[in-house]
C-alpha positions in Angstrom: 69.1 -107.3 25.9 69.6 -109.9 23.2 69.6 -113.6 23.9 71.4 -116.2 21.7 71.0 -119.9 22.1 73.7 -122.0 20.4 73.3 -125.8 19.8 71.7 -126.3 23.2 71.0 -129.9 24.3 69.5 -131.3 27.5 68.6 -134.8 28.6 66.8 -136.2 31.6 67.8 -139.8 31.7 66.7 -141.3 28.4 64.5 -138.4 27.6 65.8 -135.7 25.2 64.2 -132.4 26.3 66.3 -130.2 24.0 68.0 -131.4 20.9 70.5 -128.9 19.4 68.4 -125.7 19.8 69.6 -122.5 18.0 67.6 -119.4 18.7 68.2 -115.6 18.6 65.9 -113.3 20.7 66.0 -109.7 19.6 66.5 -106.7 21.8 63.1 -105.6 23.2 61.0 -108.2 21.5 58.2 -110.4 23.0 58.9 -114.0 22.0 56.5 -116.9 22.6 57.8 -120.5 23.0 54.8 -122.5 21.8 54.4 -126.3 21.8 52.6 -129.3 23.3 53.5 -130.8 26.7 57.0 -132.4 26.6 58.2 -130.3 23.6 61.0 -128.7 25.7 59.7 -125.1 26.0 59.8 -124.9 29.8 63.2 -126.6 29.9 64.6 -124.0 27.4 63.2 -121.2 29.5 64.7 -122.6 32.7 68.1 -123.0 31.0 68.0 -119.4 29.9 67.2 -118.4 33.5 70.0 -120.6 34.9 67.5 -122.8 36.9 68.7 -125.7 34.7 72.1 -126.3 33.1 72.4 -127.7 29.6 74.4 -130.8 28.8 76.0 -128.9 25.8 75.7 -125.6 24.0 75.8 -122.0 25.1 73.5 -119.3 26.4 74.7 -115.8 25.5 73.1 -112.7 27.2 74.0 -109.4 25.5 76.7 -111.2 23.6 78.4 -112.6 26.8 78.5 -116.4 27.6 76.3 -116.9 30.6 76.1 -120.7 30.4 77.8 -121.1 33.8 76.6 -117.9 35.5 74.3 -118.0 38.5 70.7 -116.9 38.4 71.6 -113.7 40.2 74.4 -112.9 37.9 72.2 -113.2 34.9 69.8 -110.6 36.2 66.7 -112.4 34.9 63.2 -111.9 36.2 61.2 -115.1 36.3 57.4 -115.5 36.7 56.1 -119.0 37.5 52.8 -120.4 36.5 51.5 -120.8 40.0 52.8 -117.5 41.3 55.2 -118.8 43.9 54.3 -116.0 46.3 55.3 -116.1 49.9 52.0 -116.7 51.8 53.3 -115.2 55.1 54.2 -111.9 53.3 51.8 -109.2 52.2 51.9 -107.7 48.6 54.4 -105.0 49.5 56.8 -107.5 51.2 56.5 -110.0 48.3 57.4 -107.4 45.7 60.3 -106.1 47.8 61.7 -109.5 48.6 64.3 -109.7 45.8 65.7 -106.3 46.8 65.8 -106.9 50.5 67.8 -110.2 50.2 70.7 -108.4 48.4 73.9 -108.1 50.4 76.7 -105.6 50.5 76.9 -102.8 47.9 74.1 -104.4 46.0 71.6 -103.7 48.8 69.4 -100.6 48.2 68.5 -98.2 51.0 65.1 -98.8 52.5 63.7 -95.5 51.1 64.7 -96.5 47.5 63.1 -100.0 48.0 59.9 -98.4 49.2 59.9 -96.0 46.2 60.5 -98.9 43.8 57.7 -101.0 45.3 55.3 -98.0 45.0 56.2 -97.6 41.3 55.5 -101.2 40.6 52.2 -101.2 42.5 51.1 -98.4 40.2 52.5 -100.2 37.1 50.6 -103.4 37.8 47.5 -101.6 39.0 47.5 -102.9 42.6 47.5 -99.5 44.4 45.7 -99.8 47.7 46.3 -103.6 48.0 49.8 -103.5 49.3 48.8 -104.8 52.8 46.8 -107.8 51.6 48.2 -111.3 51.7 48.1 -113.7 48.7 45.1 -115.6 50.2 43.1 -112.3 50.0 43.8 -111.8 46.3 42.2 -113.2 43.1 44.3 -115.3 40.8 44.7 -112.5 38.4 45.9 -110.2 41.2 48.4 -112.8 42.4 49.9 -113.0 39.0 50.3 -109.3 38.9 52.1 -109.4 42.2 54.4 -112.1 40.8 55.2 -110.0 37.7 55.9 -106.9 39.9 58.3 -109.0 42.1 60.1 -110.2 38.9 60.4 -106.6 37.7 61.5 -105.2 41.1 65.1 -106.2 40.6 65.3 -104.3 37.3 66.1 -107.4 35.3 67.8 -107.4 31.9 65.3 -109.9 30.5 61.8 -111.2 31.7 60.9 -114.9 31.5 57.4 -116.2 32.1 56.4 -119.9 32.3 52.8 -120.4 31.4 51.9 -117.2 33.2 48.1 -117.5 32.7 47.8 -121.2 32.8 46.1 -121.4 36.2 43.5 -118.7 35.4 40.0 -118.8 33.9 39.4 -117.8 30.3 38.1 -114.3 30.8 40.9 -113.4 33.2 43.5 -114.8 30.8 42.2 -112.6 28.0 42.3 -109.5 30.2 45.8 -110.2 31.4 47.1 -110.9 27.9 46.2 -107.4 26.9 47.6 -106.0 30.1 50.9 -107.9 29.7 51.3 -106.6 26.1 50.8 -103.1 27.5 53.4 -103.6 30.2 55.9 -104.9 27.7 55.4 -102.0 25.4 55.9 -99.6 28.3 59.0 -101.2 29.8 60.7 -102.4 26.5 62.1 -105.4 28.3 63.2 -108.4 26.2 60.6 -111.0 27.1 60.2 -114.7 26.5 57.1 -116.5 27.6 56.1 -120.2 27.5 52.6 -121.3 26.5 50.8 -124.3 25.0 47.9 -122.0 24.0 48.2 -121.0 20.3 45.7 -118.1 20.7 47.7 -116.7 23.5 50.9 -116.9 21.4 49.5 -115.5 18.2 47.8 -112.6 20.0 50.7 -111.5 22.3 54.0 -112.3 20.6 56.1 -110.4 18.1 57.5 -113.8 17.0 56.7 -117.4 17.8 59.1 -120.3 18.2 57.2 -123.6 17.8 58.8 -126.5 19.5 58.3 -130.2 19.0 60.3 -133.0 20.5 63.1 -130.8 21.7 63.5 -129.0 18.4 62.3 -125.7 16.9 60.0 -126.5 14.0 59.5 -122.9 13.0 60.4 -119.4 14.0 58.5 -116.5 12.6 55.8 -113.9 13.1 52.3 -115.0 14.2 51.1 -114.4 10.6 53.9 -116.4 9.1 53.4 -119.4 11.3 49.7 -119.5 10.5 49.8 -118.6 6.8 53.1 -120.4 5.9 53.6 -123.3 8.2 57.0 -125.0 7.8 55.9 -128.6 8.5 52.8 -130.8 8.9 53.2 -130.5 12.6 53.0 -126.7 12.6 50.1 -126.8 10.2 48.1 -129.1 12.5 49.2 -127.4 15.8 48.6 -123.8 14.9 45.0 -123.0 14.0 42.2 -125.2 12.7 42.9 -127.4 9.7 41.2 -130.0 7.5 43.4 -133.0 6.6 42.3 -134.6 3.3 43.9 -137.9 2.1 44.6 -138.1 -1.6 46.9 -139.5 -4.3 49.5 -137.9 -6.5 49.5 -139.2 -10.1 52.1 -137.4 -12.1 51.0 -133.8 -12.7 47.5 -134.5 -11.2 46.1 -134.8 -7.7 43.1 -136.9 -6.8 41.6 -135.5 -3.5 38.0 -136.1 -2.2 36.8 -137.2 -5.6 38.3 -134.2 -7.4 40.9 -134.2 -10.1 43.2 -131.2 -9.5 46.3 -129.8 -11.1 49.5 -130.8 -9.2 51.5 -127.6 -8.6 54.1 -129.4 -6.5 56.7 -132.1 -7.2 55.6 -134.6 -9.9 55.4 -138.2 -8.6 53.2 -141.1 -7.6 51.7 -142.2 -4.3 49.5 -141.3 -1.4 49.5 -137.7 0.0 47.8 -135.7 2.6 46.4 -132.2 1.9 46.2 -129.6 4.7 43.5 -126.9 4.1 42.4 -124.1 6.5 38.6 -123.9 6.9 38.5 -120.4 5.6 40.1 -121.6 2.3 37.3 -124.1 1.5 34.4 -123.1 -0.7 31.3 -125.0 -1.8 30.8 -124.7 -5.5 27.7 -125.0 -7.6 26.7 -128.5 -8.5 28.8 -130.0 -5.7 32.1 -129.0 -7.4 34.8 -127.8 -5.0 
């Protein structure tokens, strides 16, 4: 399913969380919303899900305006950072919850629900743990249960809010690879929020980098790293050296070096951004 965001804005009091966001998410892609705290990425995800409503703009799902549709009508699977599992339910009951609360014609027969839960237990590699309660699971296992519960309702799109934020580094790395495999097998259009650049660059087909409620850049992981669109993107994605200098006509004076100016001719102070792998130490101290 495609997702289109048109001129989306959202304020909380005097704080602007989203400021005229435009975004197209392609059918079947895995898109990362990357940015620092307060950049608007979680708010955008919640607006797509219907958990928040924008002050202006539209959310289109598969070409249809869903801006005023309920969460249930949007058929979105949502995975929270802290799992949000029901502590009094075992793994099987947690996964089946979204199917059992359906009413009327939407309610599946019990046999079909059991079959769907068994499929998902196998998919998320939790066979044999269906009778355990959340307190008896590791953090990584709880997150797998949360993902299985989101997938149980056969959503049209999968949304994940900092899905690995509460886990230790090694578990995060393992689950990143696992999530990519799950995505490739299901083909679901997936949007996930993260502030971890390594996570975004490793997992996503494309990355939308947010800052102060706006998208600074949208592109592949390679594009955002190799061709950053702004000083913010350059400094936020990957390691970078920032060197003060001065522009004097067609020459640049940086770190004691006199360099050719291949950019606009002018006068005044500048700042040069250089990736560590692009720096070389020359003979005789020349760069």
